[in-house]
C-alpha positions in Angstrom: -8.4 -12.5 -19.6 -8.9 -8.8 -20.2 -12.7 -9.3 -19.8 -12.0 -10.8 -16.4 -9.9 -7.8 -15.5 -12.5 -5.4 -16.7 -15.2 -7.1 -14.7 -13.2 -6.8 -11.6 -12.9 -3.1 -12.1 -16.6 -2.8 -12.7 -17.4 -4.7 -9.5 -15.7 -3.1 -7.5 11.2 11.3 0.2 11.1 10.4 3.6 14.6 9.2 4.7 15.2 5.7 6.2 16.0 7.1 9.6 12.8 9.2 9.6 10.7 6.3 8.6 12.2 4.2 11.4 11.5 7.0 13.9 7.9 7.1 12.7 7.5 3.4 13.0 8.7 3.6 16.6 5.8 5.9 17.3 3.2 3.6 15.9 0.5 2.6 18.4 -1.2 -0.8 18.3 -1.9 -3.9 20.2 -2.9 -7.3 18.9 -6.5 -8.4 18.2 -6.0 -12.2 18.4 -2.8 -14.0 17.5 -3.5 -13.7 13.8 -4.1 -10.0 13.5 -1.1 -8.3 15.1 0.1 -5.0 13.7 3.8 -5.9 13.3 6.1 -3.2 14.4 9.8 -2.7 15.1 11.1 -4.2 18.4 11.3 -0.7 19.9 7.6 0.1 19.4 5.6 0.8 22.5 1.9 -0.3 22.6 -0.1 2.4 24.3 -3.7 1.4 23.8 -6.0 -1.3 22.5 -6.5 -1.7 18.8 -9.8 -0.3 17.6 -9.6 -1.3 13.9 -8.3 -4.7 12.8 -5.9 -3.4 10.3 -2.4 -4.7 9.5 0.2 -2.0 8.6 3.3 -4.0 7.8 6.0 -4.1 5.1 6.3 -7.9 5.0 4.0 -10.7 3.9 2.4 -13.0 6.5 4.9 -15.8 7.4 2.7 -18.6 6.1 2.9 -17.2 2.6 6.7 -17.4 2.8 6.3 -21.0 3.9 4.2 -21.7 0.8 1.0 -22.5 2.8 -2.0 -21.5 0.7 -4.6 -22.2 3.4 -6.3 -24.6 1.0 -7.4 -26.7 4.0 -5.5 -29.0 6.3 -7.3 -32.0 4.9 -7.1 -31.1 1.2 -5.6 -34.0 -0.6 -4.6 -31.8 -3.6 -2.6 -29.6 -1.2 0.1 -32.3 -1.3 0.4 -32.1 -5.0 2.8 -29.6 -6.7 1.5 -26.0 -6.8 1.6 -26.1 -10.6 -1.0 -28.9 -10.7 -3.3 -26.9 -8.4 -2.8 -23.9 -10.6 -3.6 -25.9 -13.8 -6.9 -27.1 -12.3 -7.8 -23.5 -11.2 -6.8 -22.0 -14.5 -9.1 -24.4 -16.4 -12.0 -23.0 -14.4 -11.0 -19.5 -15.6 -10.9 -20.7 -19.2 -7.1 -20.4 -19.3 -5.2 -22.9 -21.4 -2.5 -25.2 -19.9 0.1 -23.6 -22.1 -0.5 -20.3 -20.4 0.1 -21.9 -17.0 3.3 -23.8 -17.5 6.2 -22.0 -15.7 8.7 -20.0 -17.6 11.9 -18.8 -15.7 11.8 -15.1 -14.8 8.5 -14.6 -16.5 4.9 -14.0 -15.3 2.1 -14.9 -17.6 -0.2 -12.1 -18.6 -3.2 -13.7 -17.0 -1.5 -13.8 -13.6 -0.5 -10.2 -13.8 -3.9 -9.1 -15.0 -5.7 -11.1 -12.2 -3.4 -9.7 -9.5 -3.9 -6.2 -10.8 -7.6 -6.7 -10.8 -7.5 -7.9 -7.3 -5.5 -4.8 -6.3 -8.2 -2.5 -7.8 -11.0 -4.5 -6.1 -9.1 -4.4 -2.8 -8.7 -0.6 -3.1 -12.4 -0.1 -3.8 -13.6 -2.4 -1.1 -11.3 -0.9 1.6 -12.5 2.6 0.7 -16.1 1.6 0.8 -15.6 -0.2 4.1 -13.8 2.6 6.0 -16.1 5.2 4.5 -19.1 3.3 5.8 -17.6 2.6 9.2 -16.7 6.2 9.9 -19.6 7.7 7.9 -17.3 9.9 5.8 -16.9 10.6 2.1 -14.2 8.7 0.3 -12.0 10.3 -2.3 -10.8 7.7 -4.9 -8.8 9.5 -7.5 -6.2 8.1 -9.9 -5.7 4.9 -7.9 -5.4 6.6 -4.5 -8.0 6.2 -1.8 -8.1 9.1 0.7 -10.2 9.4 3.8 -10.0 12.1 6.5 -12.9 12.3 8.9 -11.3 15.2 10.7 -12.2 17.4 7.8 -15.9 17.0 8.5 -16.9 15.7 5.1 -19.7 13.5 6.3 -21.1 10.7 4.2 -24.1 11.7 2.0 -25.9 8.7 3.5 -25.3 8.8 7.2 -27.8 6.0 7.8 -25.7 3.6 5.7 -24.1 0.8 7.8 -22.2 -2.3 7.0 -25.5 -4.3 7.6 -27.5 -2.4 4.9 -24.7 -1.5 2.4 -25.5 -3.9 -0.4 -22.7 -2.7 -2.5 -20.2 -3.5 0.2 -21.8 -6.9 0.9 -21.4 -7.8 -2.8 -17.7 -7.0 -2.6 -16.8 -8.6 0.7 -17.8 -11.9 2.5 -20.0 -11.4 5.5 -17.6 -13.1 7.9 -14.9 -10.6 6.9 -17.3 -7.7 7.3 -18.3 -8.9 10.8 -14.7 -8.3 12.0 -15.3 -4.6 11.6 -17.6 -4.1 14.5 -19.6 -0.9 14.1 -20.7 -0.9 17.7 -17.0 -0.5 18.7 -15.9 1.8 15.9 -18.2 4.7 16.7 -17.6 7.7 14.4 -18.8 9.9 17.2 -15.8 8.8 19.3 -13.1 8.2 16.7 -11.8 9.8 13.5 -9.7 8.3 10.8 -7.0 9.6 8.5 -6.1 7.1 5.8 -4.6 6.9 2.3 -3.9 3.9 0.2 -2.1 3.8 -3.1 -1.5 0.3 -4.5 1.4 0.3 -6.9 2.4 -3.4 -7.4 0.5 -6.7 -7.2 1.6 -10.3 -7.5 -0.5 -13.5 -7.6 0.7 -15.7 -4.7 -1.6 -18.7 -4.7 -4.6 -20.1 -6.6 -6.4 -23.3 -6.3 -9.8 -24.9 -6.9 -11.7 -26.4 -3.9 -11.2 -30.1 -4.4 -14.8 -31.1 -3.9 -16.7 -30.5 -7.2 -19.8 -28.5 -6.8 -19.1 -27.3 -3.3 -19.6 -23.6 -2.7 -19.6 -21.4 0.4 -23.4 -20.8 0.2 -24.1 -24.6 0.1 -22.0 -25.2 3.2 -23.7 -22.4 5.0 -27.1 -24.0 4.2 -25.9 -27.6 4.9 -23.3 -27.5 7.6 -22.6 -31.3 7.4 -21.0 -30.7 4.0 -18.1 -29.1 5.6 -16.9 -32.5 6.8 -16.7 -33.7 3.2 -13.0 -32.8 2.9 -12.2 -35.0 5.9 -13.7 -38.1 4.3 -11.9 -37.4 1.1 -8.7 -37.0 3.1 -9.1 -40.4 4.8 -9.9 -42.1 1.5 -6.9 -40.6 -0.2 -4.6 -41.6 2.7 -5.7 -45.2 2.4 -5.4 -45.8 -1.3 -4.8 -42.5 -3.1 -7.1 -41.5 -6.0 -8.7 -45.0 -6.2 -12.2 -46.1 -6.9 -13.3 -45.5 -3.3 -12.1 -41.9 -3.5 -14.0 -41.2 -6.7 -17.1 -42.9 -5.2 -17.0 -40.4 -2.4 -16.6 -37.5 -4.9 -19.6 -38.9 -6.8 -21.6 -39.0 -3.5 -20.8 -35.4 -2.7 -21.6 -34.4 -6.2 -25.1 -35.9 -5.9 -25.6 -33.6 -2.9 -24.2 -30.4 -4.3 -24.3 -31.0 -8.1 -21.5 -31.4 -10.6 -21.5 -28.1 -12.5 -20.1 -25.5 -10.1 -16.6 -25.1 -8.8 -15.1 -22.7 -6.3 -11.7 -21.1 -7.1 -9.7 -19.2 -4.4 -6.8 -16.9 -5.2 -4.8 -14.4 -3.3 -2.4 -11.6 -4.3 0.1 -9.6 -2.4 -0.6 -5.9 -2.9 2.2 -3.4 -2.3 0.9 0.0 -1.3 2.0 3.4 -0.1 -0.2 3.9 3.0 -0.9 6.3 5.8 -3.1 5.0 8.6 -4.2 6.7 11.8 -7.2 6.5 14.2 -7.6 9.3 16.8 -9.8 9.8 19.8 -12.0 12.7 18.9 -12.3 14.0 22.4 -8.6 14.0 23.3 -7.0 14.2 19.9 -4.7 11.3 20.9 -3.5 8.8 18.3 -4.8 5.5 19.6 -3.9 3.4 16.6 -1.5 3.9 13.7 0.9 6.7 12.7 1.6 10.1 14.2 0.7 13.3 12.5 4.3 14.0 11.4 4.7 10.7 9.7 4.6 10.3 5.9 3.0 7.4 4.1 5.0 4.1 4.3 5.4 1.1 2.0 3.3 -1.8 3.2 2.1 -5.1 1.8 -1.4 -6.4 2.1 -2.6 -9.9 1.3 -6.0 -9.9 -0.4 -7.8 -13.3 -0.7 -10.6 -13.7 -3.2 -13.1 -16.3 -4.2 -15.3 -17.0 -7.2 -17.7 -19.7 -8.3 -17.6 -21.0 -11.9 -20.3 -22.9 -13.7 -20.7 -25.0 -16.9 -21.1 -23.2 -20.3 -21.3 -24.3 -23.9 -18.4 -25.9 -25.7 -16.7 -26.9 -22.5 -16.0 -23.4 -21.3 -16.8 -22.1 -17.8 -19.0 -19.2 -16.7 -17.0 -17.1 -14.2 -19.0 -15.5 -11.5 -18.2 -12.4 -9.5 -15.0 -12.4 -7.4 -15.5 -11.6 -3.7 -13.0 -10.5 -1.1 -13.0 -13.2 1.6 -10.0 -12.3 3.8 -7.4 -9.6 4.2 -4.0 -10.2 5.8 -5.2 -13.5 7.3 -7.6 -11.8 9.6 -9.7 -15.0 9.3 -6.8 -17.4 8.6 -8.0 -17.7 5.0 -11.7 -17.9 5.8 -11.7 -21.6 4.8 -15.2 -23.0 4.3 -14.6 -26.4 3.0 
C-alpha cells in the first residue's frame, strides 16, 4: 500500500467571533444548484461567482446521506457498503482481512489512500489555479500559496489548461472544462489563495459494476453508457441470475474482461484563504476580505483509477485521476 501512496505523490488564532464576522463578509453567488458556496445566513451576495470554488466547513449533504454517486441504476449500490469496499479493495490488491470493519479503527490502507488523495488534490489545485491566473505557485511543506497581486508571473505565460499536459494527466477533462479560461482572464482578475490540508478520510470506494468498462471506452462508444440500465432491469427481475450474468458476458465481449474501474473519494480538511479581486477596482468579487485569516474548510476529492490483470491473480493499478471536486459535476459518473 505504501507503493500506491508513493505513486500518488509522484503523480501529482482567530477567535470564533472574528471568524463569523469574516464569513459574513464573504462574497459569492451560486453557479448551478450543485456548486453553491455555502455561507452563513447573514451573508450578502454582491456579485457573480467567477471561479467555481466551494469554501465551506461541512461536507456535501449527499455524503452525510451515504450516497456515493455510484450510479442511480447500479445494482451493487443496494448492497452493503462493506461488500462494495471488498470488491474495490481486491482491485487494489488488498486482502479481505484488511477490509473487514473494526470498531473505532481505520485500516492503514484507507488512511494511506486518503492521505495520498489529499496530496494529489493539493498538487492539482495548485497547478490548476497557477495555470488559470498565469502565476507562480509556491508549494512548500504541504502548503500551496498563490498571490497574483505580487506580480510573480508564470515562467510559461503561454501555458493554458488546453495545453498543460501535466494538468490533464492529473484531472479529468470534464472537470477542467468547468474552469473557463475565457471568463477567468488574469488581465482582469487576481487571486490570493492558500491551501493547507491537515486531515483526510476515505468516504466511499467502489468498483464500477460492469467488468471491463472504462471512461475512455464509453467516450468512444456512447451506447455503452446504457449498459448499467440493462443490468439494472435484469437485476430487478430476478437478481443475480443467469440472465444477469449473460448480460455481463455480452458487455465483456464488447469491452473486454481484464480492466476494472475503481472510484474513491476522500474528505480533505484544510486551512484555506480564498479571494478573487477585480484588478481595476481592487474590489473583492469572490471569497474573503483582506482582513480575514485562513478558515477551516472541507473539500471532497473524487478520484478514479483503472486496474488490469497481472500475474498470480494480482492487479496492475494505473494512475489515479481527479474526476470531481465538491460535487461540481455531481460525481462525474460515466457509467
